[in-house]
C-alpha positions in Angstrom: -46.3 24.8 67.8 -44.3 27.1 69.9 -43.2 24.1 72.0 -42.3 22.3 68.6 -39.9 24.9 68.0 -38.3 25.2 71.2 -38.1 21.5 71.4 -35.9 21.4 68.3 -33.4 23.6 69.9 -33.7 26.7 68.0 -31.0 29.0 69.1 -31.9 32.0 67.7 -35.1 33.4 66.0 -35.5 32.7 62.5 -37.2 35.3 60.3 -40.1 33.0 59.1 -40.7 31.7 62.5 -41.2 28.0 61.2 -40.4 24.7 62.1 -39.5 21.9 59.7 -40.4 18.1 59.6 -39.2 16.2 56.5 -40.4 12.4 55.7 -37.3 10.8 54.1 -38.4 7.6 52.5 -38.5 5.8 49.5 -41.7 5.2 46.9 -44.7 2.9 47.8 -43.5 3.2 51.4 -46.8 4.9 52.7 -45.7 8.3 52.7 -48.7 10.2 51.5 -50.7 8.4 54.2 -48.1 9.7 56.8 -48.5 13.0 55.1 -52.1 13.1 55.6 -51.8 12.0 59.1 -49.3 14.8 59.9 -51.4 17.3 58.2 -54.4 16.7 60.7 -52.2 18.2 63.4 -53.1 21.8 64.0 -50.6 24.4 62.2 -48.8 21.7 60.3 -48.3 21.8 56.8 -46.5 18.9 55.0 -46.2 19.0 51.1 -46.1 16.4 48.9 -43.3 15.3 46.8 -41.2 18.2 44.9 -38.8 16.4 42.5 -36.0 16.3 44.6 -36.0 20.4 44.1 -34.1 21.0 47.3 -31.6 18.6 46.5 -31.0 20.2 43.1 -30.6 23.4 44.9 -28.1 21.7 47.3 -26.2 20.5 44.2 -25.8 24.1 43.1 -23.7 24.9 46.4 -21.8 21.4 45.8 -20.9 22.8 42.3 -19.8 26.0 43.7 -17.5 24.3 46.0 -16.0 22.0 43.2 -15.3 25.3 41.1 -13.8 26.9 44.2 -11.5 23.8 44.8 -10.3 24.3 41.4 -9.4 27.9 42.0 -7.3 27.0 44.6 -4.4 24.8 42.8 -1.8 25.6 45.3 -0.9 29.3 45.2 -1.8 29.4 41.6 -4.9 30.8 39.9 -6.0 28.8 36.9 -4.6 30.8 33.9 -6.9 31.8 30.7 -6.0 28.5 29.2 -7.5 26.4 32.1 -11.1 24.8 31.9 -11.8 26.2 35.4 -10.9 30.0 34.6 -12.8 33.0 35.5 -14.2 32.1 39.1 -11.4 33.6 41.4 -14.2 35.8 43.0 -16.6 33.3 43.4 -18.1 33.5 46.9 -19.3 30.2 48.3 -20.2 31.4 51.4 -22.7 33.9 49.8 -24.2 31.0 47.7 -24.3 28.7 50.7 -26.7 31.4 52.3 -28.6 32.1 49.1 -29.3 28.2 48.9 -30.6 27.9 52.4 -32.9 31.0 51.8 -34.4 29.4 48.9 -34.8 26.4 50.5 -36.7 28.0 53.4 -38.6 30.4 51.0 -39.6 27.7 48.7 -41.3 25.7 51.6 -42.7 28.7 53.8 -43.9 30.5 50.7 -45.9 27.8 49.4 -47.6 27.1 52.6 -50.4 28.8 54.3 -49.2 31.9 56.4 -50.7 30.5 59.6 -48.6 27.3 59.5 -46.3 27.0 62.2 -44.7 23.5 61.1 -43.9 23.0 57.3 -42.1 20.4 55.3 -42.5 17.8 52.6 -42.2 14.0 52.0 -39.8 12.7 49.3 -39.3 9.5 47.8 -36.3 10.4 45.7 -33.7 10.2 48.5 -33.1 6.7 47.1 -31.9 7.7 43.9 -29.0 9.7 45.8 -28.4 6.7 48.1 -28.1 4.2 45.1 -25.7 6.8 43.4 -23.6 7.7 46.4 -24.6 6.8 50.2 -22.2 9.4 51.5 -23.7 12.3 49.3 -26.9 11.6 50.8 -25.7 11.7 54.3 -23.8 15.1 53.4 -27.2 16.3 51.9 -29.3 15.3 54.7 -26.7 16.8 57.2 -26.9 20.1 55.4 -30.7 20.1 55.4 -30.7 19.9 59.3 -28.7 22.9 59.3 -30.3 25.0 56.3 -33.9 24.2 57.9 -33.0 24.5 61.5 -35.0 23.7 63.6 -35.5 20.8 61.3 -36.4 17.0 62.3 -36.5 13.9 59.8 -39.1 11.0 60.1 -37.2 8.0 58.5 -40.0 6.2 57.1 -39.3 2.4 55.6 -41.7 -0.5 54.5 -40.9 -4.2 54.2 -38.7 -4.6 51.1 -40.4 -7.7 50.1 -44.1 -5.9 50.3 -42.6 -3.0 48.7 -41.3 -4.9 45.9 -44.7 -6.0 44.8 -46.3 -2.9 45.1 -47.3 -0.8 41.8 -44.3 0.0 39.5 -42.0 -2.0 41.7 -43.4 -5.1 40.8 -42.3 -4.6 37.1 -38.8 -4.6 38.2 -36.1 -7.1 38.8 -37.6 -8.5 42.3 -34.0 -9.3 43.9 -32.5 -6.2 42.6 -35.3 -3.9 44.2 -35.4 -6.1 47.9 -31.5 -5.9 48.0 -31.5 -1.7 47.2 -34.4 -1.2 49.6 -32.8 -3.4 52.2 -29.6 -1.5 52.1 -31.6 1.9 51.9 -33.6 0.8 54.9 -30.6 0.1 56.9 -29.2 3.3 56.0 -32.2 5.5 57.0 -32.3 3.3 60.5 -28.6 3.9 61.1 -29.0 7.7 60.0 -31.8 8.1 62.6 -29.9 6.1 65.3 -26.6 8.4 64.9 -28.7 11.5 65.0 -31.0 10.6 67.7 -31.8 14.4 68.6 -32.9 15.1 64.9 -34.2 12.1 63.3 -36.6 9.2 64.2 -37.4 6.0 62.3 -40.7 4.4 62.1 -42.2 1.8 59.6 -45.3 1.4 57.5 -46.6 -1.3 59.5 -46.1 1.1 62.6 -48.2 3.7 61.1 -51.0 1.5 59.8 -51.2 -0.4 63.2 -50.7 2.7 65.3 -48.0 0.8 67.2 -45.9 2.6 70.4 -43.3 3.2 67.9 -45.8 5.4 65.8 -47.1 7.7 68.6 -43.5 8.0 69.9 -42.4 9.6 66.5 -45.7 11.7 66.5 -44.4 13.0 70.0 -40.9 13.2 68.7 -41.8 15.6 65.9 -44.5 17.4 68.1 -47.4 16.4 65.9 -50.6 16.7 68.1 -53.4 14.9 67.1 -55.9 12.3 68.3 -56.6 8.8 67.7 -59.9 9.3 66.0 -58.2 11.7 63.7 -55.4 9.2 62.7 -58.1 6.6 62.3 -60.1 9.0 60.0 -56.9 9.5 57.7 -56.3 5.5 57.9 -59.8 5.0 56.4 -59.2 7.5 53.4 -57.6 6.8 50.1 -54.3 8.3 49.8 -51.6 8.4 46.6 -52.3 8.6 43.1 -52.3 4.6 42.7 -55.4 4.7 45.1 -57.9 6.9 43.5 -61.1 7.6 45.4 -63.2 5.4 43.3 -65.6 2.6 44.3 -64.8 -0.8 42.7 -66.7 -3.0 45.3 -69.8 -0.5 45.4 -71.1 -2.5 42.5 -71.3 -6.2 41.6 -69.6 -7.4 38.7 -71.6 -8.1 35.9 -71.0 -9.5 32.2 -73.3 -8.9 29.1 -72.2 -12.7 28.3 -74.5 -13.7 31.2 -77.4 -11.8 30.1 -77.3 -8.7 32.0 -78.7 -5.4 30.6 -75.9 -3.0 28.8 -77.8 -0.2 30.9 -77.1 -1.8 33.9 -73.6 -2.8 33.4 -72.8 0.9 32.1 -74.6 2.2 35.3 -72.6 0.1 37.5 -69.2 1.0 35.6 -69.9 4.7 36.0 -70.9 4.4 39.6 -67.4 2.7 40.3 -65.8 5.5 38.7 -67.7 8.2 40.9 -69.8 9.6 38.2 -72.9 9.2 40.1 -75.2 11.6 37.9 -74.1 9.6 34.6 -74.8 6.4 36.3 -78.2 7.4 37.7 -79.1 8.1 34.1 -78.3 4.4 33.1 -79.9 3.0 36.2 -83.5 5.0 35.2 -82.8 3.7 31.7 -82.4 0.0 33.0 -85.5 0.6 35.3 -87.5 2.0 32.6 -86.9 -1.0 30.3 -88.1 -3.7 33.1 -91.2 -5.4 32.0 -93.2 -6.0 35.0 -93.8 -9.8 36.2 -97.4 -10.1 37.8 -97.7 -6.3 37.8 -94.5 -5.5 39.5 -90.9 -4.8 38.6 -88.4 -6.6 40.3 -84.8 -5.2 40.6 -81.5 -5.3 42.4 -82.2 -3.4 45.7 -79.3 -1.2 44.9 -81.0 0.2 42.0 -84.0 1.4 43.9 -81.7 3.0 46.5 -79.5 5.1 43.7 -82.7 6.0 42.2 -84.5 7.1 45.4 -87.5 4.8 44.6 -89.5 2.9 47.4 -89.0 -0.8 47.0 -90.0 -3.9 49.1 -88.0 -7.0 50.3 -90.0 -9.9 50.8 -89.4 -13.6 51.6 -92.6 -15.6 51.1 -94.1 -18.6 51.7 -96.7 -18.9 49.3 -98.4 -22.1 50.3 -99.1 -20.4 53.8 -99.4 -17.1 52.6 -96.8 -15.5 54.7 -94.6 -12.5 53.8 -91.6 -11.7 55.7 -89.9 -8.1 55.1 -86.7 -9.0 55.9 -84.0 -6.2 57.3 -80.1 -7.4 57.4 -78.8 -7.8 60.8 -82.3 -8.3 62.4 -82.5 -12.2 62.2 -83.1 -12.4 58.7 -81.1 -15.6 57.9 -82.9 -17.5 60.9 -86.4 -16.2 59.9 -85.6 -17.1 56.1 -84.7 -20.6 57.1 -87.9 -21.0 59.1 -89.9 -19.8 56.2 -88.0 -22.5 54.0 -89.0 -25.1 56.5 -92.5 -23.9 56.4 -92.6 -24.1 52.5 -90.6 -27.2 52.0 -90.6 -29.3 55.2 -89.4 -32.4 53.6 -86.1 -30.6 51.5 -82.8 -29.6 52.8 -81.9 -26.3 53.8 -80.2 -24.4 51.0 -76.8 -23.2 51.8 -77.6 -19.6 51.0 -81.1 -19.0 52.1 -81.0 -15.2 50.8 -80.0 -16.4 47.3 -82.9 -18.9 47.4 -85.4 -15.9 48.3 -83.7 -13.4 45.8 -83.4 -11.2 48.9 -81.3 -9.0 46.9 -84.1 -8.3 44.3 -86.6 -5.9 45.5 -90.0 -5.1 44.0 -91.7 -1.7 43.4 -95.1 -2.8 44.8 -96.6 -5.4 47.3 -100.1 -5.4 45.6 -99.9 -9.0 45.1 -99.3 -9.5 48.9 -102.6 -8.2 49.9 -103.9 -11.3 51.3 -100.7 -12.6 53.1 -99.6 -12.4 56.7 -97.3 -9.8 56.5 -94.6 -9.1 59.3 -90.9 -7.9 59.9 -88.3 -7.9 62.8 -86.5 -5.0 63.9 -83.9 -4.2 66.5 -82.5 -1.5 68.4 -80.5 0.4 65.7 -77.1 1.0 67.5 -77.1 -2.8 68.5 -77.7 -3.8 64.8 -75.0 -1.6 63.9 -72.6 -3.1 66.6 -73.9 -6.8 65.1 -73.2 -5.6 61.9 -69.7 -4.8 62.7 -68.9 -7.7 64.6 -70.3 -10.2 62.2 -69.9 -8.5 58.7 -66.4 -6.5 59.2 -64.7 -8.7 61.6 -66.0 -12.3 60.9 -66.9 -12.2 57.1 -64.1 -9.6 56.3 -66.0 -7.6 54.0 -64.0 -4.8 53.9 -60.8 -6.7 53.3 -60.9 -6.1 49.7 -60.7 -2.3 50.2 -57.4 -3.3 52.0 -56.1 -5.4 49.4 -56.6 -2.8 46.9 -55.2 0.1 49.1 -58.6 1.9 49.3 -57.8 2.0 53.2 -55.0 1.0 54.9 -56.2 -1.6 57.5 -59.4 -3.0 58.5 -61.1 -0.4 60.9 -62.1 -0.8 64.7 -65.3 -0.3 65.5 -65.2 3.6 66.3 -63.3 4.3 62.8 -66.1 2.2 61.3 -68.8 4.2 63.2 -67.4 7.6 62.7 -66.9 6.9 58.9 -69.9 4.9 58.3 -70.9 6.8 55.3 -67.6 6.1 53.7 -67.7 2.4 54.0 -71.0 2.3 52.8 -70.3 4.2 49.6 -67.2 2.0 49.1 -68.7 -1.5 49.6 -72.3 -2.7 48.3 -72.2 -5.3 51.2 -71.6 -2.6 53.8 -74.3 -0.6 52.3 -76.8 -3.4 52.4 -76.1 -4.2 55.9 -76.0 -0.4 57.3 -79.1 0.8 55.3 -81.5 2.1 58.1 -84.3 0.0 59.0 -86.7 2.9 58.1 -85.5 2.9 54.6 -86.2 -1.0 54.2 -89.6 -0.4 55.3 -90.4 2.7 53.4 -90.6 4.9 56.7 -94.0 3.0 57.3 -95.2 0.1 59.4 -99.1 0.4 58.4 -98.9 -2.2 55.8 -97.7 -5.0 58.2 -99.6 -7.0 60.4 -97.1 -7.5 63.1 -93.7 -6.3 64.0 -91.6 -8.2 66.1 -88.7 -6.8 68.1 -85.7 -9.3 67.8 -86.0 -9.8 71.5 -89.4 -11.7 70.7 -88.0 -13.5 67.5 -89.0 -17.0 69.2 -92.7 -15.7 68.8 -92.2 -15.9 65.1 -91.6 -19.3 65.2 -94.7 -20.2 67.1 -97.0 -17.8 65.1 -95.8 -19.3 62.0 -96.3 -22.9 63.3 -99.6 -22.2 63.8 -100.2 -20.8 60.5 -98.6 -24.0 58.6 -100.1 -26.8 61.3 -96.8 -28.0 62.6 -94.4 -27.2 65.0 -91.2 -25.3 63.6 -88.1 -24.3 65.3 -86.1 -21.1 64.8 -82.8 -21.7 63.3 -80.0 -19.2 64.9 -78.0 -18.3 62.1 -75.2 -15.4 61.7 -73.7 -15.3 65.0 -70.0 -15.4 64.2 -67.6 -12.3 65.3 -65.5 -11.4 68.2 -67.2 -10.1 71.3 -67.7 -6.5 70.8 -70.4 -4.3 72.4 -71.6 -1.0 73.4 -69.1 -0.5 75.9 -66.6 -0.6 72.9 -68.1 2.4 71.4 -66.5 5.8 72.1 -69.0 8.8 72.8 -68.3 10.4 69.6 -69.0 7.3 68.0 -72.0 6.5 69.8 -73.6 9.8 69.1 -72.5 9.5 65.3 -74.5 6.1 65.2 -77.5 7.7 66.8 -77.5 10.6 64.3 -77.2 8.2 61.5 -80.0 6.2 62.6 -82.5 9.0 63.9 -85.4 8.3 61.6 -85.1 4.5 62.7 -85.6 5.7 66.2 -88.6 7.8 65.2 -90.2 5.1 63.0 -89.5 2.5 65.7 -90.4 4.7 68.7 -93.1 2.1 70.0 -90.3 -0.6 70.2 -86.9 1.5 70.8 -85.9 4.7 72.0 -82.7 7.0 72.2 -83.2 7.4 75.8 -83.2 3.7 76.4 -80.2 2.9 74.5 -78.4 5.9 75.8 -78.8 4.5 79.2 -77.8 1.3 78.5 -74.9 2.6 76.9 -73.7 4.6 79.7 -74.1 1.8 82.1 -71.8 -0.4 80.0 -69.2 2.3 79.6 -69.3 2.9 83.5 -69.1 -0.9 84.2 -66.0 -1.2 81.6 -64.4 1.6 83.3 -64.9 0.1 86.6 -63.7 -3.1 85.4 -60.5 -1.5 84.2 -59.9 0.4 87.2 -60.1 -2.5 89.4 
């Protein structure tokens, strides 16, 4: 951070030894997000809002200047009958120095001692601007001197988008947009006319990590990595985006016959009250009456109670039970089993709904005389398939963006490094990234056969023999942009290996860490060679 202070042009050593960075903006501009990003830089401490405290301190100086002005009415001192009487000895320069010291002390004494760059973000500059734009200019100019060395980040957001956010949506839209447009022009103009001290960046620049964003980070000297910025973008920020998980549970209604215990459990889980939720989940589980000797419940209930459960798509006429695992060809195999069971009927639009795939059972005793099999996949490749199909193609994380839980759909490395967070926030993600070992209860002994996904065509051949007619394997759920192993950073790759380490132990006869690491290394080297050519 010494470089930052030098870069800011400090002419003489300040007693606090700090550099200052202030985010000048308006409400709902993404300033809390930017604050979070800046605070990932080593030695940085950017405070949140302070109710415009420094402006109130500045007004003390402005008032003193006004008083002094009334003490100099020509060569006459205001008499005792004057409303401005008694301030002949008012020392404006002394008040000026006091205000500057208090401003610096307020920021430095509330920051960690080791912080080299301190500052704050404030949204109330808009109030000052609407009252008197020139007053805001004078105030900003004063801050640059009082907090020297100091840099401003002038943060704006599209006025139309801002006008629909939070409390702005309750106000007159035309007025809000007009005011924000004028204020945005002011911030941009100030940055342009003070190019050594201020830089403009937009919310869109921050979220999309544009060149303008990285230029701003360089301008203020905030040294952080793209992965650290990505992590910040993946986290909830601001009081309007509480760290709850509304998409971690399905929306249920008692009017549709759902158990009050399950409804209450989901409500508590969504609020983040996991312990209370589990109490309700347990009550729901205990109240379920077995059907043919087994309890059938939503899969997520078993997971949240830490109980064993089995998913199974069955062809009862052919005595076949398929233990389905998402992103391991389950849609294709499910459609195959439907053809085996009901050859003369059209395939349902949602094969998973037909087989009630979201429901698991607590036992498989009723399947003892069934041919039991599953299809497995290399865990890292399964993860890549999940990202490509569920995140990019189906947009399963878009609801989190729409509700400001996250600020954008993550890239594959963001998704990998914060996989636990996304699984916790989204029931769809939880289902698709749950380890294969969890679906199989860390046991392969109950199965008659395990098919690697590379041999999925053999499933169709074996099922065809069992039902006595030829069946073709449908190929489903292939949508999504081209994303592969080479797109994973080394850190992301290692994180996924760790996340699925139990899978590699269970599936050691089919997949290995050494094999996927060799394939990954080759893919990365090929990518680098291609980029270098």
